C-alpha positions in Angstrom: 26.0 -18.0 -27.0 23.9 -15.3 -26.3 25.4 -11.7 -26.6 25.3 -9.4 -23.8 22.5 -7.5 -24.9 20.0 -10.2 -25.8 20.6 -11.4 -22.2 20.4 -7.8 -20.4 16.9 -7.9 -22.8 15.9 -11.6 -21.9 16.3 -10.5 -18.4 14.4 -6.8 -18.5 11.3 -9.0 -20.0 11.6 -11.8 -17.2 11.7 -8.7 -14.4 8.5 -6.8 -15.9 7.0 -10.4 -16.5 7.3 -11.2 -13.2 6.5 -7.4 -11.4 3.1 -8.2 -13.1 2.8 -11.5 -11.3 3.4 -10.1 -8.6 1.1 -7.0 -8.9 -2.0 -9.4 -9.8 -0.9 -11.5 -6.9 -1.2 -8.9 -4.5 -4.2 -7.1 -5.8 -5.7 -10.7 -5.6 -4.9 -10.8 -2.4 -6.0 -7.5 -0.9 -9.5 -8.2 -2.2 -10.1 -11.9 -0.6 -8.2 -10.8 2.8 -10.0 -10.1 5.1 -9.6 -8.0 8.7 -9.6 -9.2 11.9 -11.7 -7.6 14.3 -8.6 -6.1 15.8 -7.0 -4.6 13.0 -9.9 -2.9 11.9 -10.6 -1.9 15.7 -7.3 -0.4 15.7 -7.5 1.9 12.1 -11.1 3.1 13.8 -8.8 4.1 17.0 -6.5 5.5 14.7 -9.1 7.5 12.4 -10.5 8.7 15.5 -7.3 10.3 16.6 -6.4 12.3 13.8 -10.3 13.7 13.9 -9.9 14.7 17.4 -6.2 16.5 16.9 -7.3 18.2 13.7 -10.3 19.2 16.1 -7.7 20.6 18.6 -5.8 22.5 16.7 -9.0 23.9 14.7 -10.5 25.3 18.2 -6.8 26.5 19.0 -6.9 29.0 16.0 -10.6 30.3 17.2 -9.9 31.0 20.0 -6.5 33.0 19.0 
């Protein structure tokens, strides 16, 4: 029978291993997944919106 500390060490090691595998999988998935045109369109819209809002804020500051 293993001691509680040995079991704890084994569980922690398993968690580290699983986290590494998960990180590798997510990195690989992110590299191989292509964005759909709809997602690209939504991202472009969001970027344009942020730029427009920033411009409006700067214009208000300039007028003040």
